[in-house]
matplotlib code that plots the C-alpha trace (Angstrom):
import matplotlib.pyplot as plt

x = [0.0, 1.0, 1.1, 1.2, 2.0, 1.0, 2.2, 3.1, 2.8, 5.4, 7.5, 7.5, 7.7, 10.7, 9.2, 6.2, 5.4, 6.2, 5.3, 4.0, 4.1, 2.5, -1.3, -2.5, -5.7, -5.8, -5.3, -2.1, -0.7, -1.2, 0.3, 3.4, 3.9, 3.9, 6.8, 8.6, 8.5, 8.6, 7.2, 6.8, 5.1, 2.8, 1.8, 0.9, -0.8, -3.2, -4.5, -4.7, -7.5, -6.9, -8.3, -8.1, -8.7, -10.5, -12.8, -13.0, -12.8, -12.7, -9.6, -10.5, -10.7, -8.3, -6.2, -5.5, -1.9, -3.1, -4.7, -3.7, -3.6, -3.5, -2.4, -4.0, -3.2, -5.7, -5.5, -5.8, -7.3, -10.6]
y = [0.1, 3.7, 5.8, 9.6, 12.0, 15.6, 18.7, 18.1, 14.5, 14.6, 16.6, 14.3, 11.1, 12.5, 11.8, 12.5, 8.7, 5.2, 1.9, -0.9, -4.3, -6.2, -6.9, -4.9, -3.5, 0.3, -0.1, -2.5, 0.2, 3.1, 1.0, 0.2, 3.7, 4.9, 2.6, 3.2, 6.8, 7.5, 9.9, 13.1, 11.3, 9.5, 12.9, 14.4, 11.1, 11.4, 14.6, 13.4, 12.3, 9.0, 8.2, 4.9, 5.4, 8.6, 7.1, 7.1, 3.6, 2.1, 0.5, -3.3, -2.2, -4.5, -2.5, -3.7, -3.9, -1.5, 1.0, 4.5, 5.8, 9.6, 11.0, 14.4, 16.7, 19.4, 22.2, 25.9, 28.6, 28.8]
z = [0.0, -0.5, 2.6, 2.0, 4.7, 4.4, 6.1, 9.9, 9.6, 6.5, 8.7, 11.7, 9.6, 7.8, 4.4, 2.2, 1.2, 2.2, 0.7, 3.0, 1.5, 4.5, 4.7, 7.6, 9.2, 9.6, 13.3, 12.6, 10.2, 12.6, 15.3, 13.0, 11.9, 15.5, 16.4, 13.0, 13.2, 17.1, 19.6, 17.9, 14.8, 17.2, 18.7, 15.4, 14.1, 17.2, 15.7, 12.0, 9.8, 8.1, 4.8, 2.8, -0.9, 0.0, 2.7, 6.3, 7.8, 11.3, 12.7, 11.7, 8.1, 5.9, 3.6, 0.1, -1.3, -3.9, -1.5, -0.8, 2.7, 3.4, 6.7, 7.1, 9.9, 10.7, 8.3, 9.0, 6.9, 5.0]

ax = plt.figure().add_subplot(projection="3d")
ax.plot(x, y, z, "-o")
ax.set_aspect("equal")
plt.show()
């Protein structure tokens, strides 16, 4: 799957994109990202919206290998 990080999430992860080759649920993916990218990323992730192929899904949702997961911090402005 393709994981895309935006704004503060990209800064905290140290990258804008990452490929994950393991089959995971959304909850498992988020846990893996927290461990892999550390405490600052985990703090940012707690405030982010997560979209899988543009949709909001629950933590048990399985993510297909072809999916795109977006990690979107809150945006300011209007």
